[in-house]
Every structure is written in C-alpha cells, then in structure tokens.
BAKENU-933462 format. One record per atom (N, C-alpha, C): x, y, z. Coordinates in steps of 0.1 Angstrom, whole numbers, always signed. Layout:
<pts>
- X	Y	Z
...
</pts>
This chain:
<pts>
- +307	+391	+103
- +309	+377	+99
- +318	+377	+86
- +328	+369	+86
- +335	+367	+74
- +331	+354	+67
- +331	+354	+54
- +327	+342	+46
- +340	+336	+41
- +339	+322	+40
- +350	+315	+35
- +346	+309	+21
- +355	+310	+11
- +352	+304	-2
- +362	+293	-5
- +357	+282	-10
- +365	+271	-14
- +362	+267	-28
- +372	+260	-34
- +370	+255	-48
- +373	+240	-47
- +366	+232	-55
- +369	+218	-57
- +373	+217	-72
- +385	+217	-75
- +390	+217	-89
- +384	+229	-97
- +380	+226	-109
- +374	+237	-117
- +359	+236	-118
- +353	+226	-111
- +339	+224	-112
- +330	+231	-102
- +335	+233	-90
- +327	+239	-79
- +334	+250	-72
- +327	+261	-69
- +332	+272	-61
- +321	+274	-51
- +324	+273	-38
- +314	+274	-27
- +318	+285	-17
- +309	+294	-14
- +311	+303	-3
- +302	+299	+8
- +308	+297	+20
- +300	+293	+32
- +295	+306	+38
- +282	+307	+38
- +276	+319	+43
- +272	+317	+58
- +268	+305	+62
- +265	+302	+76
- +269	+287	+78
- +277	+285	+89
- +282	+272	+92
- +274	+266	+104
- +277	+253	+106
- +271	+246	+118
- +274	+254	+131
- +286	+260	+132
- +290	+267	+144
- +281	+279	+146
- +276	+285	+135
- +267	+296	+136
- +253	+293	+141
- +249	+280	+139
- +235	+276	+141
- +233	+265	+151
- +244	+262	+159
- +244	+251	+168
- +241	+238	+160
- +245	+237	+148
- +244	+225	+140
- +230	+223	+133
- +221	+233	+135
- +208	+231	+129
- +208	+231	+113
- +216	+240	+108
- +217	+241	+93
- +230	+248	+89
- +233	+247	+76
- +243	+255	+70
- +238	+261	+58
- +244	+272	+53
- +239	+279	+41
- +251	+283	+32
- +251	+279	+20
- +262	+281	+11
- +257	+287	-3
- +266	+294	-9
- +264	+300	-22
- +274	+292	-32
- +268	+285	-41
- +276	+276	-49
- +276	+280	-64
- +287	+279	-71
- +287	+280	-85
- +293	+267	-91
- +285	+260	-99
- +290	+248	-106
- +293	+251	-121
- +304	+247	-126
- +308	+250	-140
- +299	+244	-150
- +298	+249	-162
- +290	+244	-172
- +292	+229	-174
- +280	+222	-174
- +280	+208	-176
- +286	+199	-165
- +290	+204	-154
- +296	+196	-144
- +285	+187	-137
- +289	+175	-133
- +280	+166	-128
- +285	+160	-114
- +276	+157	-105
- +280	+151	-93
- +279	+136	-95
- +285	+128	-87
- +282	+114	-87
- +268	+111	-82
- +263	+100	-85
- +250	+96	-79
- +253	+93	-64
- +245	+99	-55
- +248	+98	-41
- +235	+100	-33
- +236	+97	-20
- +225	+100	-10
- +232	+105	+3
- +225	+114	+10
- +229	+119	+23
- +222	+112	+34
- +228	+106	+43
- +222	+99	+54
- +220	+108	+67
- +226	+120	+66
- +226	+128	+79
- +220	+142	+76
- +217	+146	+64
- +211	+159	+62
- +202	+160	+49
- +192	+169	+49
- +184	+172	+38
- +191	+183	+30
- +189	+184	+17
- +194	+196	+9
- +182	+203	+3
- +184	+217	+2
- +174	+225	-4
- +182	+235	-13
- +177	+236	-25
- +184	+245	-35
- +175	+256	-40
- +180	+268	-42
- +173	+279	-48
- +182	+284	-59
- +178	+284	-71
- +186	+288	-83
- +186	+303	-84
- +198	+308	-86
- +200	+322	-88
- +203	+325	-102
- +212	+318	-109
- +215	+320	-123
- +218	+306	-129
- +215	+306	-142
- +217	+293	-150
- +207	+283	-147
- +210	+270	-151
- +201	+259	-149
- +207	+248	-142
- +199	+240	-135
- +204	+228	-128
- +194	+216	-130
- +199	+205	-136
- +191	+194	-137
- +193	+185	-125
- +182	+180	-119
- +183	+172	-107
- +175	+159	-110
- +182	+148	-107
- +176	+135	-107
- +175	+131	-92
- +163	+130	-87
- +161	+127	-72
- +151	+117	-71
- +155	+105	-67
- +145	+94	-66
- +139	+91	-80
- +126	+92	-81
- +120	+89	-94
- +117	+102	-102
- +121	+113	-96
- +118	+126	-102
- +131	+132	-110
- +128	+138	-121
- +138	+146	-129
- +132	+159	-131
- +140	+170	-128
- +135	+183	-130
- +147	+192	-134
- +145	+202	-143
- +155	+212	-146
- +150	+225	-140
- +158	+230	-131
- +155	+242	-123
- +161	+254	-130
- +154	+265	-129
- +158	+278	-135
- +158	+289	-125
- +163	+301	-128
- +164	+311	-117
- +150	+313	-111
- +151	+313	-97
- +139	+315	-89
- +133	+302	-85
- +137	+291	-91
- +131	+278	-87
- +138	+272	-74
- +130	+265	-67
- +134	+259	-54
- +132	+244	-55
- +141	+236	-49
- +139	+221	-49
- +145	+216	-36
- +138	+206	-30
- +143	+200	-17
- +145	+185	-20
- +157	+180	-14
- +160	+166	-15
- +161	+161	-1
- +152	+152	+3
- +152	+146	+17
- +164	+137	+19
- +168	+135	+31
- +178	+125	+35
- +174	+111	+28
- +184	+103	+25
- +183	+90	+20
- +178	+89	+5
- +175	+100	-1
- +170	+99	-15
- +182	+100	-24
- +184	+90	-33
- +195	+90	-42
- +193	+101	-52
- +204	+108	-55
- +203	+120	-64
- +216	+123	-71
- +215	+130	-82
- +226	+135	-90
- +222	+148	-95
- +232	+157	-98
- +230	+170	-103
- +239	+173	-115
- +234	+181	-124
- +242	+185	-136
- +239	+200	-138
- +250	+208	-139
- +248	+222	-142
- +245	+223	-157
- +238	+234	-160
- +234	+236	-174
- +246	+242	-182
- +243	+245	-195
- +254	+249	-204
- +261	+262	-201
- +255	+270	-192
- +261	+282	-188
- +266	+282	-173
- +265	+270	-168
- +268	+268	-153
- +256	+271	-145
- +257	+270	-132
- +246	+274	-123
- +251	+280	-110
- +244	+290	-105
- +247	+295	-92
- +234	+292	-84
- +236	+286	-72
- +225	+282	-64
- +228	+284	-49
- +219	+288	-42
- +220	+289	-27
- +215	+275	-22
- +222	+270	-12
- +219	+257	-7
- +219	+257	+8
- +208	+251	+14
- +207	+249	+28
- +207	+234	+31
- +216	+230	+40
- +216	+217	+45
- +211	+217	+59
- +202	+207	+63
- +198	+206	+76
- +196	+192	+80
- +201	+188	+92
- +210	+196	+100
- +223	+199	+91
- +232	+207	+97
- +244	+211	+89
- +252	+199	+85
- +259	+200	+74
- +268	+190	+69
- +276	+193	+57
- +269	+199	+47
- +275	+202	+34
- +287	+212	+36
- +285	+222	+43
- +295	+233	+45
- +308	+227	+51
- +306	+218	+61
- +318	+211	+67
- +325	+203	+57
- +318	+195	+49
- +325	+187	+39
- +333	+196	+29
- +327	+206	+25
- +334	+215	+15
- +346	+222	+22
- +345	+226	+34
- +356	+232	+41
- +368	+222	+44
- +364	+210	+45
- +375	+199	+48
- +381	+194	+35
- +374	+195	+24
- +379	+189	+11
- +384	+200	+2
- +377	+211	+2
- +380	+222	-8
- +394	+229	-5
- +398	+235	-16
- +410	+244	-15
- +405	+258	-12
- +411	+265	-2
- +407	+279	+0
- +409	+287	-13
- +399	+295	-17
- +399	+302	-30
- +412	+310	-32
- +416	+316	-21
- +428	+325	-22
- +441	+317	-25
- +441	+304	-23
- +452	+295	-26
- +451	+288	-39
- +439	+289	-45
- +437	+281	-57
- +442	+287	-69
- +446	+279	-79
- +450	+284	-92
- +441	+277	-102
- +442	+282	-115
- +434	+275	-125
- +437	+260	-127
- +448	+256	-121
- +452	+241	-123
- +450	+234	-110
- +444	+240	-100
- +442	+233	-87
- +433	+220	-89
- +439	+209	-86
- +431	+196	-89
- +420	+194	-78
- +411	+185	-82
- +400	+181	-73
- +405	+167	-68
- +406	+165	-55
- +411	+153	-49
- +399	+144	-47
- +395	+136	-57
- +384	+127	-56
- +385	+117	-45
- +397	+112	-43
- +399	+102	-33
- +396	+107	-19
- +401	+119	-16
- +399	+126	-3
- +384	+129	-2
- +378	+135	-12
- +364	+138	-12
- +355	+126	-8
- +358	+114	-15
- +350	+102	-13
- +352	+97	+2
- +365	+98	+6
- +367	+93	+20
- +360	+102	+30
- +361	+115	+29
- +355	+124	+39
- +339	+124	+38
- +334	+123	+25
- +320	+123	+23
- +314	+110	+30
- +321	+99	+28
- +317	+86	+34
- +317	+87	+50
- +328	+93	+55
- +329	+95	+69
- +318	+104	+75
- +313	+113	+67
- +303	+122	+71
- +288	+117	+68
- +287	+104	+63
- +274	+98	+62
- +269	+98	+48
- +277	+103	+38
- +272	+103	+24
- +275	+89	+18
- +266	+85	+9
- +268	+72	+2
- +269	+75	-12
- +281	+71	-18
- +283	+73	-33
- +277	+60	-39
- +267	+62	-48
- +260	+51	-54
- +264	+49	-69
- +271	+58	-75
- +275	+57	-89
- +284	+68	-93
- +291	+67	-104
- +299	+78	-109
- +291	+89	-115
- +298	+101	-118
- +291	+111	-125
- +285	+106	-138
- +273	+109	-140
- +266	+104	-152
- +255	+93	-148
- +257	+87	-137
- +247	+77	-132
- +235	+85	-126
- +223	+80	-127
- +211	+86	-122
- +203	+75	-114
- +194	+79	-105
- +187	+70	-97
- +180	+58	-105
- +176	+61	-117
- +170	+50	-125
- +179	+39	-128
- +192	+41	-127
- +202	+31	-129
- +202	+21	-117
- +196	+24	-106
- +196	+16	-94
- +184	+6	-94
- +184	-4	-86
- +173	-12	-84
- +161	-4	-79
- +149	-9	-80
- +137	-1	-75
- +138	+2	-60
- +143	-7	-52
- +144	-5	-38
- +153	+7	-34
- +165	+7	-41
- +175	+17	-38
- +172	+31	-44
- +163	+31	-54
- +160	+44	-61
- +152	+54	-53
- +145	+49	-43
- +137	+58	-35
- +123	+59	-40
</pts>
C-alpha cells in the first residue's frame, strides 16, 4: 500500500494511511502534523466522528462544553454534531486521527497540495477548503480562535 501525503499551507501536513476506498467507507486513518500554535476554525462534522491519539507535542481541544490539553499517549473522541476547535501546542503536534465513517482523508486529498509538489510558500486555499468542507457536511461555526463557549447554549452541544 502506498501512502499519500498532503499539505495545507504551512499549518498542516497529513499522510493518509487508510482511505474510505480501503474500508468500504467505514473509516479513514491519517497521521497529521499541525505547526506550532496553529488553530482550526470552530466547526462541527455532520457525517463523521473524529478520534485523536497524540504521538508528539500537545493539542488543546475545545469540544462542546469540554476543554482538554492532550499530551503524548492521550486519546480523545469528538462525536458528530459537536462544535469543536483545535490548537497545536508551542512545539506543534503529531496525532493519529480516525474518522468514522470515512470523511476527513477525502477532504484533505481534495483540498491539500501533494507534498511532493509543495514548497515553503505553498498557500492554503481557505475558500476552496470552506467550499469542499461544506459540501462534505462540515459546518464552519466561527473563525480560528473561536471556541464553543462563543456559541449560544443550544449550538454549543
């Protein structure tokens, strides 16, 4: 099996270890590196759950009413529909991620730049990312820096 690696600007590098095609859509499995201090927008997935296992560094997760900082060896699951945001620690973070049913790996493969074509100046196309994420059932709820507590009680989960 060959692995595909993609970059999204300078903040995210993802290697797809298992895709939907490998599992009849049941799940996908990725190895991700997020640069130091990088943040995701506040969002929710309507079609898949996410599970993270931290390999190196730290990751702060705001998920619903919960806030946790994960360290190497820690595991965390985010169910569908739960608003969440992530921030890599000061040294970045490497985490394995499982999405079920599959979804995240497809988004990355459609939006990311193949690593072998990327340069240090490869931009992250936020507009394309937002369009495809929405098409795939993700809901962007706020910009990077927003957390579920910024939402009304009903939307925060």
